[in-house]
N, C-alpha and C positions, 0 to 999 in steps of 0.2 A: 403637662406643664402647668404650674400654678398661675393664678392670676397676677400675682406679684412678679413672677418671673417673666411673664408675657409683657407686662408693663415695662420692666427693666429692658427687655429686648427691643421693644418699640422705641424707648428713649435713646438707646444706643444707636439704632438705625436712623432715627430722626437727627441725632447730633452729628452722625457721620454724613448724612445727606446735606444738612446745613453747612458743615465744614467744607464739603466738596463745592457747594454753590459759592461760598464766600471766597475760597481760594481761586476758583475759576474766574470770578468777577475781578479779584485783585489782579490776576495776570492779564486779563483782557484790558483792564485799565492801564496797566503798566505798558502793555504792547501799544496801545493807542497813544500814550504819552511819548513813548520812544519814537514813534513814527512822525511826531511833530518836529523833531530835531531836523535842522537843515541837512545834516549829513546822512539822514535816513532816506533821503530822496534817491531812488535808484538812478534817475536820469543824471544826477550829479556825478555818478560813477560810471556813466555809459552803459547802464544796465537797463533792460526792459523786463517787465513781469507780465506773464500771461496767467490770469487767475482762474481758479475754479473749473479746470478741465476735468471732465468725468473719465475715470479709468474703468468704471463699471456702470452699466446702464440702469442703475437702481433709482436714480433721482436723489440719492442721499448725499448730504454734504460731506459725510464720512468717506465717500467714495469719489473724492475729487483731489486734484493736485494742482500745484502752482509751478510754472516754469520761469526760472530766472536765467537770463542769458545776456552776454554782451551784445550791444546794438551793432557794433562793427565786427563782422565775421567774414573771413576769407575762405573758410572751409569748416569741416566738422571739428568740434572741440571736445576735449575730455568731459565726461559727464559725472555728476554726483547724484546718487539716489539717496536722498536724505529723509530720515525717519525721526520724528520728534519724540521727546521724552514726556514725562509726567506720570510715571508709575502706572502706566496703562489705564489711567483713570481720568486724567485731566489734560488740558492744553491741546494744541493743534498745530497745523502748518502755519496758521496766522500768528500764533504766539512765537514761532520760530522763524519769522521773516528775515531776521538779521543773519542767520546762517546761510540762507539762500543768497542774500546780497553779498556776504563775505566771500563765498566761493565764486559767485558769478563775476565780481569785479576783478578776480584773479584769473579769469579766462576760462571758467567752467560753465557748462550748461547744467543747471541744477533742477532736479525734479523733487519737489518738497511735498510729501504726501500726507493726507489725512488717513485715519483708520478708525474703526469702531472701538469704543471705549467700554471698559469694565466699570462697574459690575453688571451693567445691563447686557453687555456682550462679552462674556468671559472667553478665556482661551478655548479654541484656537482663533477667534474672530480677528484679532490684530494680526496674527501671522497669515491667516487666509487672505486678508485685505492687502497685506504687504506683498504677498505672492501675486495677487491679481494685479497690483500696480506695477509690479516688475514684468509681468507678462505683457501689459500695455506698453511699457517702456521698450520691450524687445520688438514689438510690432510697429511703434510710432516714434520712437526716440530719434531716429535719423531724420524724420520730417521736421524736427525742431533744431536740427544742427548738431546732434549729439554723436560723438564717435563711441560706439558701444564696445569697441576694442579697448578703450581706455576708461573703463567703468570703475567707480568708487562707490562703495556702500559706506554711509556715514550716519551716525546718530549718537545721542547721549542718553545715559540712564536707561530707561525702557527702550528707547530708540537704539541704543547700542546692543541691547539684548535682541531686538528684532533684526538689526543688521547682521548680527552673528548668526541668528537662526536662518536667515536667508542664505548665508554663506554655507551653512550645513546643508541646506536643501540644494544648493548649487553643486556641492562636491560629494555628497554622500547619497547612497540610495536609501530612501526612507519609506516607511509604509503609508504615510499620510498622502492622500490623493493630490492635495495642493502642492506638496513638496515634490512629488513625482513629476508634476507638470513643470516645475522649475528646473529639475534635473534634465528633463527632456530638452529644454531650451538649449543647454550646453553653454550657457552664458555665465562665466565666472569672473567676478571682479578682480581687478589687479590689486586693489588695496581696500582694507576695511579700516575706517576711522571710528574707533569705539571709545567714546569719551565717558569717564566715570560710570562705567556700565554696571547695571544690575544684571549679571550674567546667569543667575540662577534664582528663579522665583520661589521654588519650593524651599522648605526648611529655613524660613526667614529668621528663626531663632538662632541660627549659627552665628550671627553677628554678635549677639549678646553673650554667647558662650565664649567668644574670643575676647571681647572687651565689654565692660559695663557700659550700657547705653541708658540715656534717660528714658523713663517710662513712655513719655509721649512719642519718642522716636520709635521705640519698639512697637508701639501700637500702630504707627504709620506703616512700618514694614509688614506687620501682620495684615493690615488692611489690604495692602497690595497683593499679598499672597492669597488671601482668602477671596478677594474680589476678582482676581484674574484667573487663578488656577483652581478648578473644582477638586475637592478632596479626593474623589474617586480616581483622579488621574495621577495622584502623588504615590510615590513608592513602588511604581511598576518596574518590571525587569528592564525595559527599554526607556531611557530618558526621553521625555517629550521635548518638543522644540521650545517650550517655555524655559527649559534649562540647557541652553546650548553649551554652557561651561561643562556640564556633566558629560556631554557627548564628546567634547574635545579631550576631557580627562579620561574617558573610558578606553582601557587598553585594548579591548576587543572590537571596538568600533573604529574601522579604518576608512578614510576617504577614498573614493575611486578616482578623484581628480586632485591635483595638487592644490593645497590651500593657499589663498592669497596672503600677501604681507598684512600685518596688523600694526596700527599705531594706537597705543593705549596710554593716553594721558589721564592723570587723576590727581586730585589734591590730597595732601597728607591729612587734612582734617575731614575728609569725606568718610562718613561712617561705613560706607560700603566699599571702601578701598580694597579690601581683601579680595573681592571678586576679580578686580583688574590684576592683582598680584597673582592669583591663581591662574587666570587666563594666560598671562605672560609665561608662567611656568609650564602650563600644558602645551603651549605653542612651541616653546623652547625644546621640550622633550620630543616633539614630533619633527623637530628640525625646521620649523616654519620661521621665515623672516618676520621678526617683530621688534618693536621697540616700546619699552614702558618708560614713561617719564613721570616723576613725582614733582608736584608744584607745592613748595613749602607753605604751610599754613592756609592753603586754599580749601574751600568747601565744595560740596556737591554742585556740579554743573557750573563751576566758576568761570569757564571760558566764555559764558554769555555776558559776564560783567566786564565789558571791553574797556571800561574806564580804569580798570586795575592793570598795573604793569604786567603781572604774571599771566593774566588772561590774554593780553596781546602777545606775550611771549609764546603762549600755547598755540596761537594761530600761526605765528611764524614757524614754529616747530612742525605744525601740521603740513604746511606748504613745503618746508625743507624735506620732510619725509616723502611727500608725494612726488616731487619733481624728478628724482632719478628713477623712480619705479614706474612712472608713466612714460618716461623717455625710452625705457628698455623695450626690446621687441616683445610682443605679447606671447604668452603660452596658449597654444591651441587646445581647446577642450575636445575630448572624444565623446 
């Protein structure tokens, strides 16, 4: 490699690192600002928050979760296992406090997790951590008032990917040791809420092949792919858990347990909308209960913008989808 090429590579890496720092700082500031609003106070909604509970004894902040739950409880409540988005590279449970509050004030016990981030911790770190947090939930969730028979996996963007990957681990026999541990739990969610999901990390160029995208956006998608999924893991015979969509689409890969219902909301101006459309089609072909809803003119992760009417409608639609499916008798896992 020539000196000029080395310098170009260093400049690109520095630019990306600075960009990540600035974006992270922006969202931290936005999160802090949002918490100043009077309606952001959990106590105002009858919700209590238990912060920074370790789900692994590593001492790392990435291996902690927060619990949101109604203060007044007369018995176990349905629970949401929530996984934040951010392209596997940024954000945290703290940036997604609003989702924990939104579910808890509607009567759910919410477990909002952190996980290790790329590129410092590429695949399978995020999936491994999500599996570890789910094992913790299986062992300790009831102690926090959660009814594990009424379990919901939820997340947006990268979090929707991880929620779907956990669903695969719960329902399919996989070769990964961490997935095998989840399958052995026999704990399958009733519902998966996958908002604006990036359901396949590999082949990020597929979005530009379908529709012309701005160069900066193509670069961001490529950063996610290159930062999260090592090149040597791409293109194998068996799709990895970084690409749960490919597993659901694969005709020869069949679940050993019934797949849960999926709710799939997405904005029509979301550049990765096609992953949600493909996921709905794959689930439909398998005969899985699912609903895909398109929100006109909305962008990626729009449901976090609760001042927008369609974001509020999305939340109403989420709870409308959950209510009858959690009220039904649970299917027992073998």
